[in-house]
PDB file of N, CA, C and O in Angstrom:
ATOM      1  N   MET A   1     -17.470 -31.058 -46.737  1.00  0.00           N
ATOM      2  CA  MET A   1     -18.732 -31.770 -47.034  1.00  0.00           C
ATOM      3  C   MET A   1     -18.928 -32.827 -46.114  1.00  0.00           C
ATOM      4  O   MET A   1     -20.074 -33.224 -45.902  1.00  0.00           O
ATOM      5  N   PHE A   2     -18.100 -33.258 -45.625  1.00  0.00           N
ATOM      6  CA  PHE A   2     -18.249 -34.353 -44.295  1.00  0.00           C
ATOM      7  C   PHE A   2     -18.979 -33.787 -43.091  1.00  0.00           C
ATOM      8  O   PHE A   2     -19.929 -34.385 -42.585  1.00  0.00           O
ATOM      9  N   LEU A   3     -18.518 -32.617 -42.636  1.00  0.00           N
ATOM     10  CA  LEU A   3     -19.211 -31.968 -41.704  1.00  0.00           C
ATOM     11  C   LEU A   3     -20.447 -31.344 -41.909  1.00  0.00           C
ATOM     12  O   LEU A   3     -21.136 -30.998 -40.950  1.00  0.00           O
ATOM     13  N   GLU A   4     -20.771 -31.178 -43.001  1.00  0.00           N
ATOM     14  CA  GLU A   4     -22.199 -30.771 -43.317  1.00  0.00           C
ATOM     15  C   GLU A   4     -23.220 -31.650 -43.243  1.00  0.00           C
ATOM     16  O   GLU A   4     -24.365 -31.232 -43.070  1.00  0.00           O
ATOM     17  N   SER A   5     -22.914 -33.170 -43.381  1.00  0.00           N
ATOM     18  CA  SER A   5     -23.556 -34.210 -43.519  1.00  0.00           C
ATOM     19  C   SER A   5     -23.835 -34.817 -42.002  1.00  0.00           C
ATOM     20  O   SER A   5     -24.601 -35.762 -41.815  1.00  0.00           O
ATOM     21  N   ARG A   6     -23.131 -34.167 -40.980  1.00  0.00           N
ATOM     22  CA  ARG A   6     -23.135 -34.495 -39.634  1.00  0.00           C
ATOM     23  C   ARG A   6     -24.533 -34.081 -38.954  1.00  0.00           C
ATOM     24  O   ARG A   6     -25.223 -33.127 -39.314  1.00  0.00           O
ATOM     25  N   LYS A   7     -24.822 -34.962 -37.916  1.00  0.00           N
ATOM     26  CA  LYS A   7     -26.235 -34.566 -37.057  1.00  0.00           C
ATOM     27  C   LYS A   7     -25.794 -34.648 -35.629  1.00  0.00           C
ATOM     28  O   LYS A   7     -24.844 -35.357 -35.296  1.00  0.00           O
ATOM     29  N   GLY A   8     -26.510 -33.897 -34.754  1.00  0.00           N
ATOM     30  CA  GLY A   8     -26.156 -33.959 -33.241  1.00  0.00           C
ATOM     31  C   GLY A   8     -25.065 -33.088 -33.016  1.00  0.00           C
ATOM     32  O   GLY A   8     -24.768 -32.204 -33.819  1.00  0.00           O
ATOM     33  N   ILE A   9     -24.453 -33.297 -31.957  1.00  0.00           N
ATOM     34  CA  ILE A   9     -23.221 -32.720 -31.500  1.00  0.00           C
ATOM     35  C   ILE A   9     -21.940 -33.340 -32.217  1.00  0.00           C
ATOM     36  O   ILE A   9     -21.597 -34.508 -32.035  1.00  0.00           O
ATOM     37  N   VAL A  10     -21.312 -32.512 -32.992  1.00  0.00           N
ATOM     38  CA  VAL A  10     -19.891 -33.031 -33.496  1.00  0.00           C
ATOM     39  C   VAL A  10     -18.808 -32.213 -32.390  1.00  0.00           C
ATOM     40  O   VAL A  10     -18.761 -31.000 -32.185  1.00  0.00           O
ATOM     41  N   VAL A  11     -18.145 -33.064 -31.895  1.00  0.00           N
ATOM     42  CA  VAL A  11     -16.762 -32.644 -31.239  1.00  0.00           C
ATOM     43  C   VAL A  11     -15.725 -32.976 -31.957  1.00  0.00           C
ATOM     44  O   VAL A  11     -15.428 -34.055 -32.469  1.00  0.00           O
ATOM     45  N   ILE A  12     -15.027 -31.640 -31.956  1.00  0.00           N
ATOM     46  CA  ILE A  12     -13.583 -31.423 -32.674  1.00  0.00           C
ATOM     47  C   ILE A  12     -12.697 -31.201 -31.642  1.00  0.00           C
ATOM     48  O   ILE A  12     -12.763 -30.198 -30.931  1.00  0.00           O
ATOM     49  N   ASP A  13     -11.864 -32.081 -31.512  1.00  0.00           N
ATOM     50  CA  ASP A  13     -10.647 -31.956 -30.366  1.00  0.00           C
ATOM     51  C   ASP A  13      -9.497 -31.093 -30.974  1.00  0.00           C
ATOM     52  O   ASP A  13      -9.359 -31.037 -32.196  1.00  0.00           O
ATOM     53  N   GLU A  14      -8.711 -30.451 -30.163  1.00  0.00           N
ATOM     54  CA  GLU A  14      -7.546 -30.088 -30.614  1.00  0.00           C
ATOM     55  C   GLU A  14      -7.664 -29.222 -31.818  1.00  0.00           C
ATOM     56  O   GLU A  14      -6.844 -29.306 -32.732  1.00  0.00           O
ATOM     57  N   VAL A  15      -8.681 -28.378 -31.842  1.00  0.00           N
ATOM     58  CA  VAL A  15      -9.026 -27.386 -33.046  1.00  0.00           C
ATOM     59  C   VAL A  15      -8.206 -26.458 -33.410  1.00  0.00           C
ATOM     60  O   VAL A  15      -8.134 -25.911 -34.510  1.00  0.00           O
ATOM     61  N   GLN A  16      -7.374 -26.219 -32.161  1.00  0.00           N
ATOM     62  CA  GLN A  16      -6.149 -25.080 -32.692  1.00  0.00           C
ATOM     63  C   GLN A  16      -5.338 -25.624 -33.698  1.00  0.00           C
ATOM     64  O   GLN A  16      -4.768 -24.864 -34.481  1.00  0.00           O
ATOM     65  N   ASN A  17      -5.185 -27.088 -33.796  1.00  0.00           N
ATOM     66  CA  ASN A  17      -4.360 -27.579 -34.748  1.00  0.00           C
ATOM     67  C   ASN A  17      -4.582 -27.279 -36.423  1.00  0.00           C
ATOM     68  O   ASN A  17      -3.724 -27.401 -37.297  1.00  0.00           O
ATOM     69  N   LYS A  18      -5.997 -26.852 -36.587  1.00  0.00           N
ATOM     70  CA  LYS A  18      -6.736 -26.842 -37.665  1.00  0.00           C
ATOM     71  C   LYS A  18      -7.445 -25.359 -37.910  1.00  0.00           C
ATOM     72  O   LYS A  18      -8.659 -25.171 -37.992  1.00  0.00           O
ATOM     73  N   PRO A  19      -6.494 -24.435 -38.000  1.00  0.00           N
ATOM     74  CA  PRO A  19      -7.230 -23.147 -38.031  1.00  0.00           C
ATOM     75  C   PRO A  19      -8.003 -22.992 -39.426  1.00  0.00           C
ATOM     76  O   PRO A  19      -8.767 -22.045 -39.611  1.00  0.00           O
ATOM     77  N   GLY A  20      -7.784 -23.886 -40.315  1.00  0.00           N
ATOM     78  CA  GLY A  20      -8.588 -23.497 -41.705  1.00  0.00           C
ATOM     79  C   GLY A  20     -10.068 -24.140 -41.307  1.00  0.00           C
ATOM     80  O   GLY A  20     -10.941 -24.156 -42.174  1.00  0.00           O
ATOM     81  N   LEU A  21     -10.318 -24.637 -40.063  1.00  0.00           N
ATOM     82  CA  LEU A  21     -11.803 -25.196 -39.985  1.00  0.00           C
ATOM     83  C   LEU A  21     -12.650 -24.004 -39.547  1.00  0.00           C
ATOM     84  O   LEU A  21     -13.874 -24.023 -39.679  1.00  0.00           O
ATOM     85  N   PHE A  22     -11.991 -22.963 -39.022  1.00  0.00           N
ATOM     86  CA  PHE A  22     -13.021 -21.932 -38.540  1.00  0.00           C
ATOM     87  C   PHE A  22     -13.917 -21.058 -39.730  1.00  0.00           C
ATOM     88  O   PHE A  22     -14.962 -20.484 -39.423  1.00  0.00           O
ATOM     89  N   PRO A  23     -13.439 -21.041 -40.931  1.00  0.00           N
ATOM     90  CA  PRO A  23     -14.186 -20.471 -41.959  1.00  0.00           C
ATOM     91  C   PRO A  23     -15.155 -21.615 -42.195  1.00  0.00           C
ATOM     92  O   PRO A  23     -16.315 -21.217 -42.082  1.00  0.00           O
ATOM     93  N   VAL A  24     -15.085 -22.560 -42.408  1.00  0.00           N
ATOM     94  CA  VAL A  24     -15.960 -23.779 -42.582  1.00  0.00           C
ATOM     95  C   VAL A  24     -17.123 -23.931 -41.806  1.00  0.00           C
ATOM     96  O   VAL A  24     -18.279 -24.172 -42.153  1.00  0.00           O
ATOM     97  N   LEU A  25     -16.555 -23.724 -40.542  1.00  0.00           N
ATOM     98  CA  LEU A  25     -17.534 -23.644 -39.447  1.00  0.00           C
ATOM     99  C   LEU A  25     -18.501 -22.573 -39.482  1.00  0.00           C
ATOM    100  O   LEU A  25     -19.688 -22.741 -39.203  1.00  0.00           O
ATOM    101  N   ARG A  26     -17.992 -21.468 -39.826  1.00  0.00           N
ATOM    102  CA  ARG A  26     -18.802 -20.245 -40.008  1.00  0.00           C
ATOM    103  C   ARG A  26     -19.803 -20.463 -40.972  1.00  0.00           C
ATOM    104  O   ARG A  26     -20.983 -20.195 -40.749  1.00  0.00           O
ATOM    105  N   VAL A  27     -19.317 -21.024 -42.232  1.00  0.00           N
ATOM    106  CA  VAL A  27     -20.688 -21.393 -43.144  1.00  0.00           C
ATOM    107  C   VAL A  27     -21.588 -22.379 -42.666  1.00  0.00           C
ATOM    108  O   VAL A  27     -22.802 -22.232 -42.804  1.00  0.00           O
ATOM    109  N   LEU A  28     -21.084 -23.387 -42.108  1.00  0.00           N
ATOM    110  CA  LEU A  28     -21.942 -24.456 -41.598  1.00  0.00           C
ATOM    111  C   LEU A  28     -22.982 -23.958 -40.531  1.00  0.00           C
ATOM    112  O   LEU A  28     -24.147 -24.354 -40.494  1.00  0.00           O
ATOM    113  N   ALA A  29     -22.402 -22.997 -39.623  1.00  0.00           N
ATOM    114  CA  ALA A  29     -23.290 -22.267 -38.598  1.00  0.00           C
ATOM    115  C   ALA A  29     -24.442 -21.416 -39.234  1.00  0.00           C
ATOM    116  O   ALA A  29     -25.575 -21.342 -38.759  1.00  0.00           O
ATOM    117  N   ASP A  30     -24.008 -20.781 -40.372  1.00  0.00           N
ATOM    118  CA  ASP A  30     -25.285 -19.961 -40.985  1.00  0.00           C
ATOM    119  C   ASP A  30     -26.189 -20.876 -41.748  1.00  0.00           C
ATOM    120  O   ASP A  30     -27.283 -20.441 -42.107  1.00  0.00           O
ATOM    121  N   LEU A  31     -25.822 -22.154 -42.041  1.00  0.00           N
ATOM    122  CA  LEU A  31     -26.738 -22.866 -42.872  1.00  0.00           C
ATOM    123  C   LEU A  31     -27.907 -23.139 -41.868  1.00  0.00           C
ATOM    124  O   LEU A  31     -27.653 -23.692 -40.799  1.00  0.00           O
ATOM    125  N   THR A  32     -29.226 -22.751 -42.199  1.00  0.00           N
ATOM    126  CA  THR A  32     -30.423 -23.266 -41.462  1.00  0.00           C
ATOM    127  C   THR A  32     -30.743 -24.842 -41.298  1.00  0.00           C
ATOM    128  O   THR A  32     -31.321 -25.402 -40.366  1.00  0.00           O
ATOM    129  N   ARG A  33     -30.192 -25.394 -42.485  1.00  0.00           N
ATOM    130  CA  ARG A  33     -30.531 -26.800 -42.753  1.00  0.00           C
ATOM    131  C   ARG A  33     -29.495 -28.019 -41.969  1.00  0.00           C
ATOM    132  O   ARG A  33     -29.675 -29.234 -41.887  1.00  0.00           O
ATOM    133  N   THR A  34     -28.288 -27.111 -41.413  1.00  0.00           N
ATOM    134  CA  THR A  34     -27.337 -27.936 -40.753  1.00  0.00           C
ATOM    135  C   THR A  34     -27.929 -28.622 -39.448  1.00  0.00           C
ATOM    136  O   THR A  34     -28.240 -27.970 -38.451  1.00  0.00           O
ATOM    137  N   PRO A  35     -28.058 -30.032 -39.551  1.00  0.00           N
ATOM    138  CA  PRO A  35     -28.729 -30.679 -38.227  1.00  0.00           C
ATOM    139  C   PRO A  35     -27.447 -30.876 -37.230  1.00  0.00           C
ATOM    140  O   PRO A  35     -27.364 -31.891 -36.538  1.00  0.00           O
ATOM    141  N   ALA A  36     -26.503 -29.900 -37.195  1.00  0.00           N
ATOM    142  CA  ALA A  36     -25.285 -30.411 -36.223  1.00  0.00           C
ATOM    143  C   ALA A  36     -25.034 -28.984 -35.301  1.00  0.00           C
ATOM    144  O   ALA A  36     -25.298 -27.845 -35.689  1.00  0.00           O
ATOM    145  N   ARG A  37     -24.567 -29.289 -34.235  1.00  0.00           N
ATOM    146  CA  ARG A  37     -24.044 -28.276 -33.518  1.00  0.00           C
ATOM    147  C   ARG A  37     -22.653 -28.725 -33.239  1.00  0.00           C
ATOM    148  O   ARG A  37     -22.490 -29.916 -32.976  1.00  0.00           O
ATOM    149  N   PHE A  38     -21.470 -27.795 -33.268  1.00  0.00           N
ATOM    150  CA  PHE A  38     -20.166 -28.195 -33.082  1.00  0.00           C
ATOM    151  C   PHE A  38     -19.754 -27.780 -31.829  1.00  0.00           C
ATOM    152  O   PHE A  38     -20.266 -26.810 -31.270  1.00  0.00           O
ATOM    153  N   LEU A  39     -18.772 -28.511 -31.295  1.00  0.00           N
ATOM    154  CA  LEU A  39     -18.224 -28.587 -29.933  1.00  0.00           C
ATOM    155  C   LEU A  39     -16.743 -28.389 -30.023  1.00  0.00           C
ATOM    156  O   LEU A  39     -16.168 -29.473 -30.128  1.00  0.00           O
ATOM    157  N   LEU A  40     -15.928 -27.342 -30.015  1.00  0.00           N
ATOM    158  CA  LEU A  40     -14.634 -27.298 -30.276  1.00  0.00           C
ATOM    159  C   LEU A  40     -13.979 -27.247 -28.942  1.00  0.00           C
ATOM    160  O   LEU A  40     -14.329 -26.499 -28.030  1.00  0.00           O
ATOM    161  N   LEU A  41     -12.956 -28.142 -28.899  1.00  0.00           N
ATOM    162  CA  LEU A  41     -12.126 -28.302 -27.965  1.00  0.00           C
ATOM    163  C   LEU A  41     -10.794 -28.071 -28.168  1.00  0.00           C
ATOM    164  O   LEU A  41     -10.328 -28.546 -29.203  1.00  0.00           O
ATOM    165  N   GLY A  42      -9.943 -27.365 -27.328  1.00  0.00           N
ATOM    166  CA  GLY A  42      -8.544 -27.098 -27.513  1.00  0.00           C
ATOM    167  C   GLY A  42      -7.696 -26.110 -26.854  1.00  0.00           C
ATOM    168  O   GLY A  42      -8.338 -25.478 -26.016  1.00  0.00           O
ATOM    169  N   SER A  43      -6.670 -25.815 -26.931  1.00  0.00           N
ATOM    170  CA  SER A  43      -5.867 -24.938 -26.127  1.00  0.00           C
ATOM    171  C   SER A  43      -6.437 -23.555 -26.577  1.00  0.00           C
ATOM    172  O   SER A  43      -6.838 -23.291 -27.710  1.00  0.00           O
ATOM    173  N   ALA A  44      -6.404 -22.682 -25.453  1.00  0.00           N
ATOM    174  CA  ALA A  44      -6.972 -21.351 -25.582  1.00  0.00           C
ATOM    175  C   ALA A  44      -5.775 -20.441 -25.642  1.00  0.00           C
ATOM    176  O   ALA A  44      -5.801 -19.578 -24.765  1.00  0.00           O
ATOM    177  N   SER A  45      -4.723 -20.403 -26.450  1.00  0.00           N
ATOM    178  CA  SER A  45      -3.921 -19.316 -26.762  1.00  0.00           C
ATOM    179  C   SER A  45      -4.653 -17.946 -27.123  1.00  0.00           C
ATOM    180  O   SER A  45      -5.706 -17.999 -27.757  1.00  0.00           O
ATOM    181  N   PRO A  46      -4.143 -16.778 -26.751  1.00  0.00           N
ATOM    182  CA  PRO A  46      -4.538 -15.491 -27.006  1.00  0.00           C
ATOM    183  C   PRO A  46      -4.895 -15.548 -28.695  1.00  0.00           C
ATOM    184  O   PRO A  46      -5.909 -15.007 -29.136  1.00  0.00           O
ATOM    185  N   GLU A  47      -3.978 -16.233 -29.514  1.00  0.00           N
ATOM    186  CA  GLU A  47      -4.200 -16.099 -31.033  1.00  0.00           C
ATOM    187  C   GLU A  47      -5.087 -17.125 -31.196  1.00  0.00           C
ATOM    188  O   GLU A  47      -5.877 -16.744 -32.060  1.00  0.00           O
ATOM    189  N   PHE A  48      -5.374 -18.198 -30.835  1.00  0.00           N
ATOM    190  CA  PHE A  48      -6.648 -18.764 -30.998  1.00  0.00           C
ATOM    191  C   PHE A  48      -7.957 -18.232 -30.723  1.00  0.00           C
ATOM    192  O   PHE A  48      -8.889 -18.238 -31.527  1.00  0.00           O
ATOM    193  N   LEU A  49      -7.991 -17.712 -29.402  1.00  0.00           N
ATOM    194  CA  LEU A  49      -9.161 -17.012 -29.112  1.00  0.00           C
ATOM    195  C   LEU A  49      -9.441 -15.742 -30.173  1.00  0.00           C
ATOM    196  O   LEU A  49     -10.571 -15.576 -30.632  1.00  0.00           O
ATOM    197  N   ARG A  50      -8.499 -14.996 -30.471  1.00  0.00           N
ATOM    198  CA  ARG A  50      -8.748 -13.982 -31.367  1.00  0.00           C
ATOM    199  C   ARG A  50      -9.254 -14.458 -32.609  1.00  0.00           C
ATOM    200  O   ARG A  50     -10.262 -13.937 -33.088  1.00  0.00           O
ATOM    201  N   GLN A  51      -8.588 -15.513 -33.257  1.00  0.00           N
ATOM    202  CA  GLN A  51      -9.010 -16.063 -34.645  1.00  0.00           C
ATOM    203  C   GLN A  51     -10.516 -16.752 -34.488  1.00  0.00           C
ATOM    204  O   GLN A  51     -11.326 -16.723 -35.414  1.00  0.00           O
ATOM    205  N   GLY A  52     -10.749 -17.276 -33.407  1.00  0.00           N
ATOM    206  CA  GLY A  52     -12.175 -17.916 -33.343  1.00  0.00           C
ATOM    207  C   GLY A  52     -13.154 -16.855 -33.023  1.00  0.00           C
ATOM    208  O   GLY A  52     -14.324 -17.022 -33.367  1.00  0.00           O
ATOM    209  N   SER A  53     -12.793 -15.771 -32.392  1.00  0.00           N
ATOM    210  CA  SER A  53     -13.807 -14.821 -32.145  1.00  0.00           C
ATOM    211  C   SER A  53     -14.008 -13.958 -33.364  1.00  0.00           C
ATOM    212  O   SER A  53     -15.139 -13.525 -33.585  1.00  0.00           O
ATOM    213  N   GLU A  54     -13.070 -13.686 -34.126  1.00  0.00           N
ATOM    214  CA  GLU A  54     -13.196 -12.977 -35.472  1.00  0.00           C
ATOM    215  C   GLU A  54     -14.038 -13.797 -36.476  1.00  0.00           C
ATOM    216  O   GLU A  54     -15.065 -13.365 -37.000  1.00  0.00           O
ATOM    217  N   THR A  55     -13.583 -14.848 -36.665  1.00  0.00           N
ATOM    218  CA  THR A  55     -14.182 -15.899 -37.804  1.00  0.00           C
ATOM    219  C   THR A  55     -15.546 -16.111 -37.377  1.00  0.00           C
ATOM    220  O   THR A  55     -16.446 -16.020 -38.212  1.00  0.00           O
ATOM    221  N   LEU A  56     -15.846 -16.434 -35.946  1.00  0.00           N
ATOM    222  CA  LEU A  56     -17.067 -16.879 -35.756  1.00  0.00           C
ATOM    223  C   LEU A  56     -17.982 -15.887 -34.722  1.00  0.00           C
ATOM    224  O   LEU A  56     -18.747 -16.207 -33.812  1.00  0.00           O
ATOM    225  N   ALA A  57     -17.639 -14.724 -35.170  1.00  0.00           N
ATOM    226  CA  ALA A  57     -18.424 -13.686 -34.347  1.00  0.00           C
ATOM    227  C   ALA A  57     -19.866 -13.669 -34.373  1.00  0.00           C
ATOM    228  O   ALA A  57     -20.428 -13.500 -35.455  1.00  0.00           O
ATOM    229  N   GLY A  58     -20.617 -13.842 -33.182  1.00  0.00           N
ATOM    230  CA  GLY A  58     -21.872 -14.117 -33.006  1.00  0.00           C
ATOM    231  C   GLY A  58     -22.404 -15.494 -33.201  1.00  0.00           C
ATOM    232  O   GLY A  58     -23.608 -15.736 -33.290  1.00  0.00           O
ATOM    233  N   ARG A  59     -21.288 -16.548 -33.275  1.00  0.00           N
ATOM    234  CA  ARG A  59     -21.583 -17.919 -33.497  1.00  0.00           C
ATOM    235  C   ARG A  59     -20.873 -18.546 -32.458  1.00  0.00           C
ATOM    236  O   ARG A  59     -20.804 -19.766 -32.608  1.00  0.00           O
ATOM    237  N   ILE A  60     -20.357 -18.131 -31.516  1.00  0.00           N
ATOM    238  CA  ILE A  60     -19.415 -18.828 -30.575  1.00  0.00           C
ATOM    239  C   ILE A  60     -19.431 -18.316 -29.277  1.00  0.00           C
ATOM    240  O   ILE A  60     -19.469 -17.110 -29.032  1.00  0.00           O
ATOM    241  N   ALA A  61     -19.400 -19.293 -28.355  1.00  0.00           N
ATOM    242  CA  ALA A  61     -19.148 -18.874 -26.751  1.00  0.00           C
ATOM    243  C   ALA A  61     -18.074 -19.498 -26.475  1.00  0.00           C
ATOM    244  O   ALA A  61     -17.811 -20.548 -27.062  1.00  0.00           O
ATOM    245  N   PHE A  62     -17.197 -18.939 -25.470  1.00  0.00           N
ATOM    246  CA  PHE A  62     -16.000 -19.609 -24.830  1.00  0.00           C
ATOM    247  C   PHE A  62     -16.212 -19.904 -23.280  1.00  0.00           C
ATOM    248  O   PHE A  62     -16.647 -19.064 -22.492  1.00  0.00           O
ATOM    249  N   TYR A  63     -15.873 -21.119 -22.966  1.00  0.00           N
ATOM    250  CA  TYR A  63     -16.119 -21.459 -21.676  1.00  0.00           C
ATOM    251  C   TYR A  63     -14.401 -21.850 -21.244  1.00  0.00           C
ATOM    252  O   TYR A  63     -13.553 -22.457 -21.899  1.00  0.00           O
ATOM    253  N   SER A  64     -14.330 -21.230 -19.893  1.00  0.00           N
ATOM    254  CA  SER A  64     -12.803 -21.648 -19.330  1.00  0.00           C
ATOM    255  C   SER A  64     -13.211 -22.683 -18.502  1.00  0.00           C
ATOM    256  O   SER A  64     -14.121 -22.458 -17.705  1.00  0.00           O
ATOM    257  N   LEU A  65     -12.632 -23.915 -18.559  1.00  0.00           N
ATOM    258  CA  LEU A  65     -12.675 -24.967 -17.652  1.00  0.00           C
ATOM    259  C   LEU A  65     -11.405 -25.336 -16.926  1.00  0.00           C
ATOM    260  O   LEU A  65     -10.379 -25.659 -17.523  1.00  0.00           O
ATOM    261  N   PRO A  66     -11.526 -25.270 -15.498  1.00  0.00           N
ATOM    262  CA  PRO A  66     -10.399 -25.658 -14.705  1.00  0.00           C
ATOM    263  C   PRO A  66     -10.078 -27.139 -14.853  1.00  0.00           C
ATOM    264  O   PRO A  66     -10.834 -27.980 -15.340  1.00  0.00           O
ATOM    265  N   GLY A  67      -8.834 -27.349 -14.358  1.00  0.00           N
ATOM    266  CA  GLY A  67      -8.497 -28.739 -14.314  1.00  0.00           C
ATOM    267  C   GLY A  67      -9.299 -29.715 -13.261  1.00  0.00           C
ATOM    268  O   GLY A  67     -10.062 -29.230 -12.426  1.00  0.00           O
ATOM    269  N   PHE A  68      -9.101 -30.920 -13.351  1.00  0.00           N
ATOM    270  CA  PHE A  68      -9.888 -31.505 -12.207  1.00  0.00           C
ATOM    271  C   PHE A  68      -9.234 -31.429 -10.947  1.00  0.00           C
ATOM    272  O   PHE A  68      -8.081 -31.002 -11.010  1.00  0.00           O
ATOM    273  N   ASP A  69      -9.621 -31.701  -9.923  1.00  0.00           N
ATOM    274  CA  ASP A  69      -9.115 -31.429  -8.580  1.00  0.00           C
ATOM    275  C   ASP A  69      -9.379 -32.928  -8.019  1.00  0.00           C
ATOM    276  O   ASP A  69     -10.364 -33.644  -8.198  1.00  0.00           O
ATOM    277  N   LEU A  70      -8.155 -33.187  -7.261  1.00  0.00           N
ATOM    278  CA  LEU A  70      -8.105 -34.518  -6.503  1.00  0.00           C
ATOM    279  C   LEU A  70      -9.219 -34.977  -5.564  1.00  0.00           C
ATOM    280  O   LEU A  70      -9.435 -36.122  -5.166  1.00  0.00           O
ATOM    281  N   GLU A  71      -9.972 -33.700  -5.254  1.00  0.00           N
ATOM    282  CA  GLU A  71     -11.114 -33.864  -4.299  1.00  0.00           C
ATOM    283  C   GLU A  71     -12.320 -34.472  -5.064  1.00  0.00           C
ATOM    284  O   GLU A  71     -13.287 -34.973  -4.490  1.00  0.00           O
ATOM    285  N   GLU A  72     -12.180 -34.384  -6.400  1.00  0.00           N
ATOM    286  CA  GLU A  72     -13.396 -34.868  -7.352  1.00  0.00           C
ATOM    287  C   GLU A  72     -13.391 -36.196  -7.540  1.00  0.00           C
ATOM    288  O   GLU A  72     -14.361 -36.819  -7.972  1.00  0.00           O
ATOM    289  N   VAL A  73     -12.114 -36.782  -7.174  1.00  0.00           N
ATOM    290  CA  VAL A  73     -12.114 -38.229  -7.509  1.00  0.00           C
ATOM    291  C   VAL A  73     -12.291 -38.976  -6.288  1.00  0.00           C
ATOM    292  O   VAL A  73     -11.971 -38.616  -5.154  1.00  0.00           O
ATOM    293  N   LYS A  74     -12.952 -40.288  -6.720  1.00  0.00           N
ATOM    294  CA  LYS A  74     -13.109 -41.137  -5.414  1.00  0.00           C
ATOM    295  C   LYS A  74     -11.862 -41.720  -4.995  1.00  0.00           C
ATOM    296  O   LYS A  74     -10.994 -41.931  -5.842  1.00  0.00           O
ATOM    297  N   GLN A  75     -11.651 -42.038  -3.639  1.00  0.00           N
ATOM    298  CA  GLN A  75     -10.420 -42.262  -2.946  1.00  0.00           C
ATOM    299  C   GLN A  75     -10.021 -43.592  -3.670  1.00  0.00           C
ATOM    300  O   GLN A  75      -8.806 -43.745  -3.801  1.00  0.00           O
ATOM    301  N   GLU A  76     -10.806 -44.554  -4.148  1.00  0.00           N
ATOM    302  CA  GLU A  76     -10.100 -45.878  -4.709  1.00  0.00           C
ATOM    303  C   GLU A  76      -9.520 -45.454  -5.973  1.00  0.00           C
ATOM    304  O   GLU A  76      -8.566 -46.143  -6.334  1.00  0.00           O
ATOM    305  N   ALA A  77      -9.835 -44.542  -6.700  1.00  0.00           N
ATOM    306  CA  ALA A  77      -9.286 -44.002  -8.002  1.00  0.00           C
ATOM    307  C   ALA A  77      -8.074 -43.300  -7.979  1.00  0.00           C
ATOM    308  O   ALA A  77      -7.302 -43.207  -8.933  1.00  0.00           O
ATOM    309  N   LEU A  78      -7.912 -42.767  -6.772  1.00  0.00           N
ATOM    310  CA  LEU A  78      -6.727 -41.883  -6.490  1.00  0.00           C
ATOM    311  C   LEU A  78      -5.269 -42.363  -6.991  1.00  0.00           C
ATOM    312  O   LEU A  78      -4.500 -41.658  -7.644  1.00  0.00           O
ATOM    313  N   LYS A  79      -5.014 -43.751  -6.551  1.00  0.00           N
ATOM    314  CA  LYS A  79      -3.933 -44.280  -6.883  1.00  0.00           C
ATOM    315  C   LYS A  79      -3.665 -44.439  -8.414  1.00  0.00           C
ATOM    316  O   LYS A  79      -2.613 -44.110  -8.963  1.00  0.00           O
ATOM    317  N   LYS A  80      -4.639 -44.929  -8.969  1.00  0.00           N
ATOM    318  CA  LYS A  80      -4.686 -45.109 -10.407  1.00  0.00           C
ATOM    319  C   LYS A  80      -4.473 -43.777 -11.252  1.00  0.00           C
ATOM    320  O   LYS A  80      -3.778 -43.680 -12.263  1.00  0.00           O
ATOM    321  N   LEU A  81      -5.089 -42.935 -10.736  1.00  0.00           N
ATOM    322  CA  LEU A  81      -4.634 -41.632 -11.238  1.00  0.00           C
ATOM    323  C   LEU A  81      -3.419 -40.967 -11.049  1.00  0.00           C
ATOM    324  O   LEU A  81      -3.232 -39.864 -11.563  1.00  0.00           O
TER     325      LEU A  81
END
């Protein structure tokens, strides 16, 4: 019920820790009146990818993001990082 009332982009981090969310998100994705889109972040183990793909088939896209490269960081922030 909480997620249904959200608007805009809802970010859910470490989603792999709550696999029970996938069926809920499937229902919300199918509701035309849901004014939210969900950005799911987390580890991409093979089991996680399989479960998300099956539960949210046709409603999900996967993006693999590489880690940050030190060349992307300003020189003055290098020591801090």
